[in-house]
C-alpha positions in Angstrom: 294.9 110.9 122.3 296.7 113.7 120.4 295.3 115.2 117.2 297.7 115.5 114.3 298.4 119.2 113.5 297.5 119.2 109.8 298.1 123.0 109.5 301.7 122.0 108.7 300.7 119.7 105.8 301.4 120.7 102.3 298.5 121.1 99.8 299.7 118.0 97.9 299.7 115.9 101.1 296.2 116.9 101.9 295.0 116.2 98.4 296.4 112.7 98.6 293.7 111.9 101.2 291.1 112.2 98.4 292.4 109.0 96.9 292.7 106.6 99.9 290.7 103.4 99.7 287.7 102.7 101.9 289.5 100.4 104.2 292.1 103.0 105.1 289.5 105.7 105.7 286.9 103.5 107.4 288.8 100.6 109.0 286.8 97.7 110.5 287.7 98.8 114.0 287.4 102.4 115.0 290.4 104.1 116.5 290.7 104.0 120.2 289.8 107.3 122.0 288.5 108.8 118.8 285.4 111.0 119.0 282.3 108.9 118.0 281.7 111.1 115.0 285.0 109.9 113.4 286.5 106.5 112.5 290.2 107.5 112.7 292.4 110.0 114.4 293.3 111.3 111.0 289.6 112.1 110.2 289.2 113.9 113.5 292.5 115.8 113.0 291.5 116.9 109.5 288.2 118.2 110.7 289.5 120.1 113.7 292.5 121.4 111.7 290.1 123.0 109.2 288.0 124.4 112.0 291.2 125.9 113.6 292.2 127.5 110.2 288.8 129.2 110.1 287.5 127.1 107.2 283.8 126.6 107.8 282.4 123.1 107.7 278.7 122.7 108.0 276.6 119.5 108.5 275.0 119.8 105.1 278.3 119.7 103.3 279.5 116.5 105.0 279.3 113.1 103.4 277.4 110.6 105.6 278.9 107.2 104.6 276.1 105.2 106.2 273.5 106.9 104.0 275.2 105.8 100.7 
């Protein structure tokens, strides 16, 4: 499994992820070899990309889909 390097994404490309449908973001079957905290490689890549850029992400700012 290789994470996608999102640090090269443009701002507009990252913003498009705000408007994807539920099935795209949370497919029926999780991606293979994806960390259990994520459903897709893209979700995991976005998270770790932000971490690598030094953008803090804390547990209380995360949306827990199952709780909705």
